[in-house]
C-alpha positions as CSV (number, residue, x, y, z in Angstrom):
1,M,76.7,-7.2,19.1
2,D,79.3,-9.5,20.5
3,G,80.2,-12.9,18.9
4,R,77.6,-14.9,20.9
5,A,74.8,-12.5,20.1
6,N,75.7,-12.6,16.4
7,A,75.8,-16.4,16.5
8,A,72.4,-16.5,18.3
9,R,70.9,-14.1,15.7
10,A,72.3,-16.2,12.9
11,A,70.9,-19.4,14.5
12,A,67.5,-17.7,14.9
13,E,67.4,-16.6,11.3
14,A,68.4,-20.1,10.2
15,A,65.6,-21.7,12.3
16,A,63.1,-19.2,10.8
17,E,64.3,-19.9,7.3
18,S,64.1,-23.7,7.9
19,A,60.5,-23.4,9.2
20,A,59.5,-21.2,6.3
21,R,60.9,-23.6,3.8
22,A,59.3,-26.6,5.4
23,S,55.8,-25.1,5.6
24,Y,55.8,-22.7,2.6
25,G,54.1,-25.0,0.1
26,K,51.3,-26.1,2.4
27,L,50.7,-22.6,3.7
28,V,50.5,-21.1,0.1
29,A,48.1,-23.9,-0.9
30,Y,45.9,-23.2,2.1
31,L,45.9,-19.4,1.6
32,A,45.3,-19.7,-2.2
33,A,42.4,-22.1,-1.7
34,R,40.8,-19.7,0.8
35,S,41.4,-16.6,-1.3
36,R,41.5,-18.1,-4.8
37,D,44.5,-15.9,-5.5
38,V,47.9,-17.7,-5.7
39,A,49.9,-14.5,-6.2
40,G,48.1,-12.8,-3.3
41,A,48.7,-15.9,-1.1
42,E,52.4,-15.8,-1.9
43,D,52.6,-12.1,-1.2
44,A,50.7,-12.4,2.1
45,L,52.8,-15.3,3.3
46,S,56.1,-13.5,2.4
47,E,55.0,-10.4,4.3
48,A,54.0,-12.6,7.3
49,F,57.3,-14.4,7.4
50,A,59.2,-11.0,7.1
51,A,57.1,-9.5,9.9
52,A,57.7,-12.6,12.1
53,L,61.4,-12.4,11.6
54,A,61.5,-8.7,12.3
55,Q,59.8,-9.4,15.7
56,W,62.1,-12.4,16.5
57,P,63.9,-11.8,19.8
58,R,67.3,-10.3,19.4
């Protein structure tokens, strides 16, 4: 990757991290309420964010 591509990737990762941090608590609470499993909700959300980042345009 060239410098601009690296910068764009870093910016995308920062945006994804910011969105994840801003919504994490509410999403875990929602998933835990639906599933009655806090640990499972955290695991599912972590996997969802990882999958989303892996699919993020490069």
